[in-house]
Backbone as XML, in Angstrom:
<?xml version="1.0"?>
<chain id="A" units="angstrom">
  <residue number="1" name="UNK">
    <atom name="N" x="-44.297" y="-17.082" z="21.816"/>
    <atom name="CA" x="-43.886" y="-16.106" z="22.793"/>
    <atom name="C" x="-43.426" y="-14.849" z="22.073"/>
  </residue>
  <residue number="2" name="UNK">
    <atom name="N" x="-43.879" y="-13.695" z="22.514"/>
    <atom name="CA" x="-43.521" y="-12.427" z="21.902"/>
    <atom name="C" x="-42.489" y="-11.732" z="22.766"/>
  </residue>
  <residue number="3" name="UNK">
    <atom name="N" x="-41.376" y="-11.358" z="22.142"/>
    <atom name="CA" x="-40.324" y="-10.645" z="22.874"/>
    <atom name="C" x="-40.691" y="-9.177" z="22.990"/>
  </residue>
  <residue number="4" name="UNK">
    <atom name="N" x="-40.406" y="-8.597" z="24.136"/>
    <atom name="CA" x="-40.648" y="-7.170" z="24.332"/>
    <atom name="C" x="-39.312" y="-6.465" z="24.463"/>
  </residue>
  <residue number="5" name="UNK">
    <atom name="N" x="-39.208" y="-5.307" z="23.827"/>
    <atom name="CA" x="-37.984" y="-4.520" z="23.871"/>
    <atom name="C" x="-38.302" y="-3.153" z="24.421"/>
  </residue>
  <residue number="6" name="UNK">
    <atom name="N" x="-37.484" y="-2.695" z="25.355"/>
    <atom name="CA" x="-37.707" y="-1.371" z="25.917"/>
    <atom name="C" x="-37.182" y="-0.285" z="24.982"/>
  </residue>
  <residue number="7" name="UNK">
    <atom name="N" x="-36.234" y="-0.642" z="24.116"/>
    <atom name="CA" x="-35.711" y="0.314" z="23.154"/>
    <atom name="C" x="-35.818" y="-0.303" z="21.770"/>
  </residue>
  <residue number="8" name="UNK">
    <atom name="N" x="-36.473" y="0.413" z="20.881"/>
    <atom name="CA" x="-36.639" y="-0.096" z="19.532"/>
    <atom name="C" x="-35.473" y="0.266" z="18.634"/>
  </residue>
  <residue number="9" name="UNK">
    <atom name="N" x="-34.773" y="1.362" z="18.970"/>
    <atom name="CA" x="-33.612" y="1.737" z="18.174"/>
    <atom name="C" x="-32.635" y="2.496" z="19.052"/>
  </residue>
  <residue number="10" name="UNK">
    <atom name="N" x="-31.374" y="2.109" z="18.972"/>
    <atom name="CA" x="-30.297" y="2.792" z="19.673"/>
    <atom name="C" x="-29.232" y="3.115" z="18.642"/>
  </residue>
  <residue number="11" name="UNK">
    <atom name="N" x="-28.782" y="4.367" z="18.622"/>
    <atom name="CA" x="-27.728" y="4.776" z="17.696"/>
    <atom name="C" x="-26.394" y="4.167" z="18.120"/>
  </residue>
  <residue number="12" name="UNK">
    <atom name="N" x="-25.513" y="4.011" z="17.150"/>
    <atom name="CA" x="-24.155" y="3.562" z="17.465"/>
    <atom name="C" x="-23.475" y="4.631" z="18.316"/>
  </residue>
  <residue number="13" name="UNK">
    <atom name="N" x="-22.627" y="4.182" z="19.226"/>
    <atom name="CA" x="-21.912" y="5.135" z="20.065"/>
    <atom name="C" x="-20.565" y="4.556" z="20.459"/>
  </residue>
  <residue number="14" name="UNK">
    <atom name="N" x="-19.666" y="5.472" z="20.755"/>
    <atom name="CA" x="-18.332" y="5.056" z="21.179"/>
    <atom name="C" x="-18.288" y="5.056" z="22.703"/>
  </residue>
  <residue number="15" name="UNK">
    <atom name="N" x="-17.561" y="4.125" z="23.248"/>
    <atom name="CA" x="-17.392" y="4.052" z="24.704"/>
    <atom name="C" x="-16.782" y="5.359" z="25.202"/>
  </residue>
  <residue number="16" name="UNK">
    <atom name="N" x="-17.373" y="5.946" z="26.197"/>
    <atom name="CA" x="-16.881" y="7.212" z="26.733"/>
    <atom name="C" x="-17.524" y="8.428" z="26.098"/>
  </residue>
  <residue number="17" name="UNK">
    <atom name="N" x="-18.302" y="8.224" z="25.043"/>
    <atom name="CA" x="-19.010" y="9.331" z="24.409"/>
    <atom name="C" x="-18.183" y="10.089" z="23.384"/>
  </residue>
  <residue number="18" name="UNK">
    <atom name="N" x="-18.844" y="11.046" z="22.759"/>
    <atom name="CA" x="-18.200" y="11.808" z="21.691"/>
    <atom name="C" x="-17.098" y="12.729" z="22.215"/>
  </residue>
  <residue number="19" name="UNK">
    <atom name="N" x="-17.196" y="13.181" z="23.466"/>
    <atom name="CA" x="-16.114" y="14.007" z="24.014"/>
    <atom name="C" x="-14.813" y="13.217" z="24.059"/>
  </residue>
  <residue number="20" name="UNK">
    <atom name="N" x="-14.890" y="11.965" z="24.470"/>
    <atom name="CA" x="-13.697" y="11.109" z="24.499"/>
    <atom name="C" x="-13.190" y="10.854" z="23.074"/>
  </residue>
  <residue number="21" name="UNK">
    <atom name="N" x="-14.116" y="10.656" z="22.142"/>
    <atom name="CA" x="-13.752" y="10.443" z="20.741"/>
    <atom name="C" x="-12.958" y="11.640" z="20.215"/>
  </residue>
  <residue number="22" name="UNK">
    <atom name="N" x="-13.504" y="12.851" z="20.426"/>
    <atom name="CA" x="-12.827" y="14.041" z="19.914"/>
    <atom name="C" x="-11.533" y="14.348" z="20.654"/>
  </residue>
  <residue number="23" name="UNK">
    <atom name="N" x="-11.444" y="13.998" z="21.915"/>
    <atom name="CA" x="-10.181" y="14.162" z="22.649"/>
    <atom name="C" x="-9.093" y="13.305" z="22.011"/>
  </residue>
  <residue number="24" name="UNK">
    <atom name="N" x="-9.465" y="12.073" z="21.663"/>
    <atom name="CA" x="-8.523" y="11.170" z="20.995"/>
    <atom name="C" x="-8.121" y="11.729" z="19.630"/>
  </residue>
  <residue number="25" name="UNK">
    <atom name="N" x="-9.112" y="12.236" z="18.901"/>
    <atom name="CA" x="-8.842" y="12.797" z="17.568"/>
    <atom name="C" x="-7.837" y="13.951" z="17.683"/>
  </residue>
  <residue number="26" name="UNK">
    <atom name="N" x="-8.100" y="14.876" z="18.609"/>
    <atom name="CA" x="-7.235" y="16.043" z="18.747"/>
    <atom name="C" x="-5.817" y="15.658" z="19.198"/>
  </residue>
  <residue number="27" name="UNK">
    <atom name="N" x="-5.709" y="14.618" z="20.012"/>
    <atom name="CA" x="-4.406" y="14.150" z="20.473"/>
    <atom name="C" x="-3.577" y="13.579" z="19.314"/>
  </residue>
  <residue number="28" name="UNK">
    <atom name="N" x="-4.241" y="12.871" z="18.399"/>
    <atom name="CA" x="-3.550" y="12.200" z="17.292"/>
    <atom name="C" x="-3.394" y="13.063" z="16.042"/>
  </residue>
  <residue number="29" name="UNK">
    <atom name="N" x="-4.192" y="14.120" z="15.927"/>
    <atom name="CA" x="-4.230" y="14.936" z="14.713"/>
    <atom name="C" x="-2.901" y="15.655" z="14.488"/>
  </residue>
  <residue number="30" name="UNK">
    <atom name="N" x="-2.392" y="15.558" z="13.271"/>
    <atom name="CA" x="-1.183" y="16.264" z="12.870"/>
    <atom name="C" x="-1.568" y="17.162" z="11.691"/>
  </residue>
  <residue number="31" name="UNK">
    <atom name="N" x="-1.509" y="18.468" z="11.912"/>
    <atom name="CA" x="-1.895" y="19.406" z="10.850"/>
    <atom name="C" x="-0.935" y="19.229" z="9.677"/>
  </residue>
  <residue number="32" name="UNK">
    <atom name="N" x="-1.447" y="18.905" z="8.506"/>
    <atom name="CA" x="-0.562" y="18.710" z="7.352"/>
    <atom name="C" x="0.243" y="19.974" z="7.034"/>
  </residue>
  <residue number="33" name="UNK">
    <atom name="N" x="1.510" y="19.790" z="6.784"/>
    <atom name="CA" x="2.460" y="20.891" z="6.609"/>
    <atom name="C" x="2.059" y="21.864" z="5.499"/>
  </residue>
  <residue number="34" name="UNK">
    <atom name="N" x="1.744" y="21.358" z="4.327"/>
    <atom name="CA" x="1.428" y="22.245" z="3.192"/>
    <atom name="C" x="0.157" y="23.052" z="3.478"/>
  </residue>
  <residue number="35" name="UNK">
    <atom name="N" x="-0.852" y="22.399" z="4.045"/>
    <atom name="CA" x="-2.084" y="23.113" z="4.386"/>
    <atom name="C" x="-1.815" y="24.166" z="5.460"/>
  </residue>
  <residue number="36" name="UNK">
    <atom name="N" x="-1.006" y="23.815" z="6.442"/>
    <atom name="CA" x="-0.665" y="24.771" z="7.495"/>
    <atom name="C" x="0.076" y="25.968" z="6.913"/>
  </residue>
  <residue number="37" name="UNK">
    <atom name="N" x="1.053" y="25.705" z="6.064"/>
    <atom name="CA" x="1.834" y="26.793" z="5.451"/>
    <atom name="C" x="0.981" y="27.690" z="4.559"/>
  </residue>
  <residue number="38" name="UNK">
    <atom name="N" x="-0.047" y="27.117" z="3.951"/>
    <atom name="CA" x="-0.924" y="27.890" z="3.065"/>
    <atom name="C" x="-2.140" y="28.463" z="3.786"/>
  </residue>
  <residue number="39" name="UNK">
    <atom name="N" x="-2.230" y="28.248" z="5.095"/>
    <atom name="CA" x="-3.333" y="28.809" z="5.864"/>
    <atom name="C" x="-4.686" y="28.153" z="5.606"/>
  </residue>
  <residue number="40" name="UNK">
    <atom name="N" x="-4.687" y="26.900" z="5.173"/>
    <atom name="CA" x="-5.939" y="26.200" z="4.887"/>
    <atom name="C" x="-6.559" y="25.704" z="6.185"/>
  </residue>
  <residue number="41" name="UNK">
    <atom name="N" x="-7.810" y="26.090" z="6.428"/>
    <atom name="CA" x="-8.567" y="25.664" z="7.602"/>
    <atom name="C" x="-9.921" y="25.142" z="7.146"/>
  </residue>
  <residue number="42" name="UNK">
    <atom name="N" x="-10.642" y="24.517" z="8.069"/>
    <atom name="CA" x="-12.012" y="24.109" z="7.763"/>
    <atom name="C" x="-12.369" y="22.777" z="8.366"/>
  </residue>
  <residue number="43" name="UNK">
    <atom name="N" x="-13.588" y="22.356" z="8.052"/>
    <atom name="CA" x="-14.110" y="21.083" z="8.550"/>
    <atom name="C" x="-14.030" y="20.032" z="7.456"/>
  </residue>
  <residue number="44" name="UNK">
    <atom name="N" x="-13.640" y="18.845" z="7.886"/>
    <atom name="CA" x="-13.659" y="17.677" z="7.014"/>
    <atom name="C" x="-14.742" y="16.762" z="7.562"/>
  </residue>
  <residue number="45" name="UNK">
    <atom name="N" x="-15.706" y="16.407" z="6.726"/>
    <atom name="CA" x="-16.780" y="15.513" z="7.145"/>
    <atom name="C" x="-16.447" y="14.102" z="6.680"/>
  </residue>
  <residue number="46" name="UNK">
    <atom name="N" x="-16.196" y="13.224" z="7.657"/>
    <atom name="CA" x="-15.823" y="11.835" z="7.387"/>
    <atom name="C" x="-17.033" y="10.950" z="7.641"/>
  </residue>
  <residue number="47" name="UNK">
    <atom name="N" x="-17.391" y="10.161" z="6.638"/>
    <atom name="CA" x="-18.479" y="9.194" z="6.766"/>
    <atom name="C" x="-17.870" y="7.805" z="6.856"/>
  </residue>
  <residue number="48" name="UNK">
    <atom name="N" x="-18.453" y="6.954" z="7.714"/>
    <atom name="CA" x="-17.961" y="5.586" z="7.840"/>
    <atom name="C" x="-19.097" y="4.678" z="8.279"/>
  </residue>
  <residue number="49" name="UNK">
    <atom name="N" x="-18.874" y="3.408" z="8.134"/>
    <atom name="CA" x="-19.844" y="2.399" z="8.555"/>
    <atom name="C" x="-19.360" y="1.777" z="9.861"/>
  </residue>
  <residue number="50" name="UNK">
    <atom name="N" x="-20.324" y="1.467" z="10.719"/>
    <atom name="CA" x="-20.043" y="0.736" z="11.953"/>
    <atom name="C" x="-20.784" y="-0.583" z="11.816"/>
  </residue>
  <residue number="51" name="UNK">
    <atom name="N" x="-20.046" y="-1.689" z="11.761"/>
    <atom name="CA" x="-20.707" y="-2.977" z="11.542"/>
    <atom name="C" x="-21.321" y="-3.519" z="12.835"/>
  </residue>
  <residue number="52" name="UNK">
    <atom name="N" x="-21.923" y="-4.678" z="12.745"/>
    <atom name="CA" x="-22.614" y="-5.286" z="13.878"/>
    <atom name="C" x="-21.691" y="-5.607" z="15.049"/>
  </residue>
  <residue number="53" name="UNK">
    <atom name="N" x="-20.393" y="-5.706" z="14.784"/>
    <atom name="CA" x="-19.412" y="-5.970" z="15.844"/>
    <atom name="C" x="-18.799" y="-4.698" z="16.412"/>
  </residue>
  <residue number="54" name="UNK">
    <atom name="N" x="-19.125" y="-3.548" z="15.813"/>
    <atom name="CA" x="-18.592" y="-2.283" z="16.285"/>
    <atom name="C" x="-17.328" y="-1.823" z="15.579"/>
  </residue>
  <residue number="55" name="UNK">
    <atom name="N" x="-16.904" y="-2.562" z="14.547"/>
    <atom name="CA" x="-15.722" y="-2.173" z="13.786"/>
    <atom name="C" x="-16.081" y="-1.113" z="12.756"/>
  </residue>
  <residue number="56" name="UNK">
    <atom name="N" x="-15.160" y="-0.184" z="12.504"/>
    <atom name="CA" x="-15.364" y="0.876" z="11.532"/>
    <atom name="C" x="-14.772" y="0.486" z="10.187"/>
  </residue>
  <residue number="57" name="UNK">
    <atom name="N" x="-15.462" y="0.887" z="9.104"/>
    <atom name="CA" x="-14.981" y="0.593" z="7.754"/>
    <atom name="C" x="-15.619" y="1.567" z="6.764"/>
  </residue>
  <residue number="58" name="UNK">
    <atom name="N" x="-15.280" y="1.421" z="5.505"/>
    <atom name="CA" x="-15.866" y="2.187" z="4.398"/>
    <atom name="C" x="-15.785" y="3.698" z="4.637"/>
  </residue>
  <residue number="59" name="UNK">
    <atom name="N" x="-14.592" y="4.187" z="4.889"/>
    <atom name="CA" x="-14.373" y="5.599" z="5.165"/>
    <atom name="C" x="-14.439" y="6.399" z="3.866"/>
  </residue>
  <residue number="60" name="UNK">
    <atom name="N" x="-15.254" y="7.444" z="3.863"/>
    <atom name="CA" x="-15.337" y="8.331" z="2.711"/>
    <atom name="C" x="-15.411" y="9.773" z="3.208"/>
  </residue>
  <residue number="61" name="UNK">
    <atom name="N" x="-15.036" y="10.682" z="2.327"/>
    <atom name="CA" x="-15.097" y="12.105" z="2.641"/>
    <atom name="C" x="-16.330" y="12.691" z="1.970"/>
  </residue>
  <residue number="62" name="UNK">
    <atom name="N" x="-17.130" y="13.388" z="2.760"/>
    <atom name="CA" x="-18.308" y="14.062" z="2.221"/>
    <atom name="C" x="-17.928" y="15.460" z="1.752"/>
  </residue>
  <residue number="63" name="UNK">
    <atom name="N" x="-17.107" y="16.146" z="2.561"/>
    <atom name="CA" x="-16.688" y="17.505" z="2.222"/>
    <atom name="C" x="-15.379" y="17.798" z="2.932"/>
  </residue>
  <residue number="64" name="UNK">
    <atom name="N" x="-14.473" y="18.488" z="2.227"/>
    <atom name="CA" x="-13.183" y="18.842" z="2.818"/>
    <atom name="C" x="-12.598" y="20.043" z="2.079"/>
  </residue>
  <residue number="65" name="UNK">
    <atom name="N" x="-11.821" y="20.874" z="2.781"/>
    <atom name="CA" x="-11.166" y="22.014" z="2.126"/>
    <atom name="C" x="-10.145" y="21.573" z="1.070"/>
  </residue>
  <residue number="66" name="UNK">
    <atom name="N" x="-9.442" y="20.463" z="1.336"/>
    <atom name="CA" x="-8.503" y="19.918" z="0.345"/>
    <atom name="C" x="-8.206" y="18.446" z="0.668"/>
  </residue>
  <residue number="67" name="UNK">
    <atom name="N" x="-7.511" y="17.792" z="-0.244"/>
    <atom name="CA" x="-7.231" y="16.359" z="-0.099"/>
    <atom name="C" x="-6.295" y="16.070" z="1.078"/>
  </residue>
  <residue number="68" name="UNK">
    <atom name="N" x="-5.362" y="16.949" z="1.322"/>
    <atom name="CA" x="-4.398" y="16.741" z="2.411"/>
    <atom name="C" x="-5.105" y="16.691" z="3.774"/>
  </residue>
  <residue number="69" name="UNK">
    <atom name="N" x="-6.025" y="17.608" z="4.013"/>
    <atom name="CA" x="-6.784" y="17.584" z="5.265"/>
    <atom name="C" x="-7.715" y="16.372" z="5.312"/>
  </residue>
  <residue number="70" name="UNK">
    <atom name="N" x="-8.292" y="16.026" z="4.171"/>
    <atom name="CA" x="-9.170" y="14.854" z="4.101"/>
    <atom name="C" x="-8.415" y="13.580" z="4.466"/>
  </residue>
  <residue number="71" name="UNK">
    <atom name="N" x="-7.220" y="13.424" z="3.930"/>
    <atom name="CA" x="-6.419" y="12.232" z="4.220"/>
    <atom name="C" x="-6.067" y="12.143" z="5.703"/>
  </residue>
  <residue number="72" name="UNK">
    <atom name="N" x="-5.731" y="13.279" z="6.305"/>
    <atom name="CA" x="-5.383" y="13.284" z="7.728"/>
    <atom name="C" x="-6.608" y="12.982" z="8.588"/>
  </residue>
  <residue number="73" name="UNK">
    <atom name="N" x="-7.753" y="13.515" z="8.210"/>
    <atom name="CA" x="-8.982" y="13.244" z="8.962"/>
    <atom name="C" x="-9.319" y="11.756" z="8.933"/>
  </residue>
  <residue number="74" name="UNK">
    <atom name="N" x="-9.219" y="11.134" z="7.783"/>
    <atom name="CA" x="-9.492" y="9.690" z="7.688"/>
    <atom name="C" x="-8.480" y="8.914" z="8.521"/>
  </residue>
  <residue number="75" name="UNK">
    <atom name="N" x="-7.220" y="9.313" z="8.473"/>
    <atom name="CA" x="-6.187" y="8.612" z="9.239"/>
    <atom name="C" x="-6.527" y="8.601" z="10.727"/>
  </residue>
  <residue number="76" name="UNK">
    <atom name="N" x="-6.905" y="9.748" z="11.292"/>
    <atom name="CA" x="-7.160" y="9.794" z="12.727"/>
    <atom name="C" x="-8.474" y="9.115" z="13.108"/>
  </residue>
  <residue number="77" name="UNK">
    <atom name="N" x="-9.482" y="9.186" z="12.246"/>
    <atom name="CA" x="-10.747" y="8.499" z="12.558"/>
    <atom name="C" x="-10.539" y="6.983" z="12.532"/>
  </residue>
  <residue number="78" name="UNK">
    <atom name="N" x="-9.692" y="6.510" z="11.645"/>
    <atom name="CA" x="-9.394" y="5.072" z="11.583"/>
    <atom name="C" x="-8.733" y="4.552" z="12.858"/>
  </residue>
  <residue number="79" name="UNK">
    <atom name="N" x="-8.132" y="5.428" z="13.648"/>
    <atom name="CA" x="-7.486" y="5.025" z="14.903"/>
    <atom name="C" x="-8.497" y="4.768" z="16.020"/>
  </residue>
  <residue number="80" name="UNK">
    <atom name="N" x="-9.749" y="5.087" z="15.768"/>
    <atom name="CA" x="-10.797" y="4.936" z="16.779"/>
    <atom name="C" x="-10.950" y="3.476" z="17.206"/>
  </residue>
  <residue number="81" name="UNK">
    <atom name="N" x="-11.153" y="3.253" z="18.506"/>
    <atom name="CA" x="-11.439" y="1.883" z="18.951"/>
    <atom name="C" x="-12.849" y="1.476" z="18.515"/>
  </residue>
  <residue number="82" name="UNK">
    <atom name="N" x="-13.203" y="0.249" z="18.788"/>
    <atom name="CA" x="-14.532" y="-0.262" z="18.449"/>
    <atom name="C" x="-15.628" y="0.609" z="19.065"/>
  </residue>
  <residue number="83" name="UNK">
    <atom name="N" x="-16.743" y="0.673" z="18.373"/>
    <atom name="CA" x="-17.922" y="1.370" z="18.860"/>
    <atom name="C" x="-18.945" y="0.332" z="19.315"/>
  </residue>
  <residue number="84" name="UNK">
    <atom name="N" x="-19.948" y="0.782" z="20.054"/>
    <atom name="CA" x="-21.108" y="-0.050" z="20.341"/>
    <atom name="C" x="-22.036" y="0.109" z="19.140"/>
  </residue>
  <residue number="85" name="UNK">
    <atom name="N" x="-22.405" y="-0.971" z="18.478"/>
    <atom name="CA" x="-23.205" y="-0.847" z="17.260"/>
    <atom name="C" x="-24.619" y="-0.344" z="17.536"/>
  </residue>
  <residue number="86" name="UNK">
    <atom name="N" x="-25.257" y="0.133" z="16.479"/>
    <atom name="CA" x="-26.663" y="0.519" z="16.568"/>
    <atom name="C" x="-27.493" y="-0.744" z="16.824"/>
  </residue>
  <residue number="87" name="UNK">
    <atom name="N" x="-28.621" y="-0.563" z="17.504"/>
    <atom name="CA" x="-29.486" y="-1.697" z="17.857"/>
    <atom name="C" x="-30.905" y="-1.416" z="17.362"/>
  </residue>
  <residue number="88" name="UNK">
    <atom name="N" x="-31.476" y="-2.370" z="16.684"/>
    <atom name="CA" x="-32.890" y="-2.321" z="16.314"/>
    <atom name="C" x="-33.530" y="-3.627" z="16.754"/>
  </residue>
  <residue number="89" name="UNK">
    <atom name="N" x="-34.616" y="-3.491" z="17.505"/>
    <atom name="CA" x="-35.362" y="-4.654" z="18.019"/>
    <atom name="C" x="-34.454" y="-5.651" z="18.741"/>
  </residue>
  <residue number="90" name="UNK">
    <atom name="N" x="-33.474" y="-5.114" z="19.445"/>
    <atom name="CA" x="-32.598" y="-5.959" z="20.240"/>
    <atom name="C" x="-31.435" y="-6.575" z="19.499"/>
  </residue>
  <residue number="91" name="UNK">
    <atom name="N" x="-31.298" y="-6.293" z="18.195"/>
    <atom name="CA" x="-30.226" y="-6.881" z="17.394"/>
    <atom name="C" x="-29.279" y="-5.801" z="16.884"/>
  </residue>
  <residue number="92" name="UNK">
    <atom name="N" x="-27.965" y="-6.047" z="16.946"/>
    <atom name="CA" x="-27.014" y="-5.078" z="16.395"/>
    <atom name="C" x="-27.139" y="-5.029" z="14.876"/>
  </residue>
  <residue number="93" name="UNK">
    <atom name="N" x="-27.023" y="-3.823" z="14.328"/>
    <atom name="CA" x="-27.102" y="-3.633" z="12.878"/>
    <atom name="C" x="-25.941" y="-2.779" z="12.390"/>
  </residue>
  <residue number="94" name="UNK">
    <atom name="N" x="-25.686" y="-2.847" z="11.104"/>
    <atom name="CA" x="-24.694" y="-2.004" z="10.461"/>
    <atom name="C" x="-25.310" y="-0.616" z="10.301"/>
  </residue>
  <residue number="95" name="UNK">
    <atom name="N" x="-24.534" y="0.432" z="10.585"/>
    <atom name="CA" x="-25.066" y="1.779" z="10.449"/>
    <atom name="C" x="-23.999" y="2.731" z="9.914"/>
  </residue>
  <residue number="96" name="UNK">
    <atom name="N" x="-24.484" y="3.828" z="9.380"/>
    <atom name="CA" x="-23.619" y="4.854" z="8.808"/>
    <atom name="C" x="-23.496" y="6.000" z="9.812"/>
  </residue>
  <residue number="97" name="UNK">
    <atom name="N" x="-22.323" y="6.603" z="9.889"/>
    <atom name="CA" x="-22.092" y="7.686" z="10.836"/>
    <atom name="C" x="-21.231" y="8.743" z="10.150"/>
  </residue>
  <residue number="98" name="UNK">
    <atom name="N" x="-21.458" y="9.999" z="10.467"/>
    <atom name="CA" x="-20.663" y="11.104" z="9.917"/>
    <atom name="C" x="-20.138" y="11.942" z="11.073"/>
  </residue>
  <residue number="99" name="UNK">
    <atom name="N" x="-18.839" y="12.241" z="11.043"/>
    <atom name="CA" x="-18.248" y="13.113" z="12.062"/>
    <atom name="C" x="-17.471" y="14.231" z="11.378"/>
  </residue>
  <residue number="100" name="UNK">
    <atom name="N" x="-17.524" y="15.423" z="11.964"/>
    <atom name="CA" x="-16.667" y="16.498" z="11.457"/>
    <atom name="C" x="-15.319" y="16.475" z="12.176"/>
  </residue>
  <residue number="101" name="UNK">
    <atom name="N" x="-14.269" y="16.686" z="11.428"/>
    <atom name="CA" x="-12.937" y="16.855" z="12.008"/>
    <atom name="C" x="-12.526" y="18.280" z="11.627"/>
  </residue>
  <residue number="102" name="UNK">
    <atom name="N" x="-12.264" y="19.088" z="12.656"/>
    <atom name="CA" x="-12.021" y="20.518" z="12.434"/>
    <atom name="C" x="-10.527" y="20.819" z="12.451"/>
  </residue>
  <residue number="103" name="UNK">
    <atom name="N" x="-10.094" y="21.533" z="11.413"/>
    <atom name="CA" x="-8.717" y="21.996" z="11.308"/>
    <atom name="C" x="-8.734" y="23.512" z="11.446"/>
  </residue>
  <residue number="104" name="UNK">
    <atom name="N" x="-8.075" y="24.003" z="12.504"/>
    <atom name="CA" x="-8.055" y="25.447" z="12.752"/>
    <atom name="C" x="-6.655" y="25.855" z="13.175"/>
  </residue>
  <residue number="105" name="UNK">
    <atom name="N" x="-6.163" y="26.881" z="12.528"/>
    <atom name="CA" x="-4.830" y="27.399" z="12.853"/>
    <atom name="C" x="-4.930" y="28.459" z="13.934"/>
  </residue>
  <residue number="106" name="UNK">
    <atom name="N" x="-3.842" y="28.581" z="14.696"/>
    <atom name="CA" x="-3.771" y="29.645" z="15.696"/>
    <atom name="C" x="-4.514" y="29.310" z="16.872"/>
  </residue>
</chain>
């Protein structure tokens, strides 16, 4: 018997979509004091893995203005609830995801 799948690949996604994800991020984000005092702004690109169960792990920074902003970005992304894992041929798989966390003053 051959199984048929209507979707061959589905990207990982968070319940409620990326707008809900970023709303949570902005609610939890605390601008680091030294960076704020020095006027440091910019995007921090956080890479992480989403396993077959939807848990996040293996957080790394791809690019950041400084370590203080990078540490805060990882902290808030780690607060994310489980995601729906990526699907290939009907089976959940481990996948890599990158999100920008934006730090802007004023």
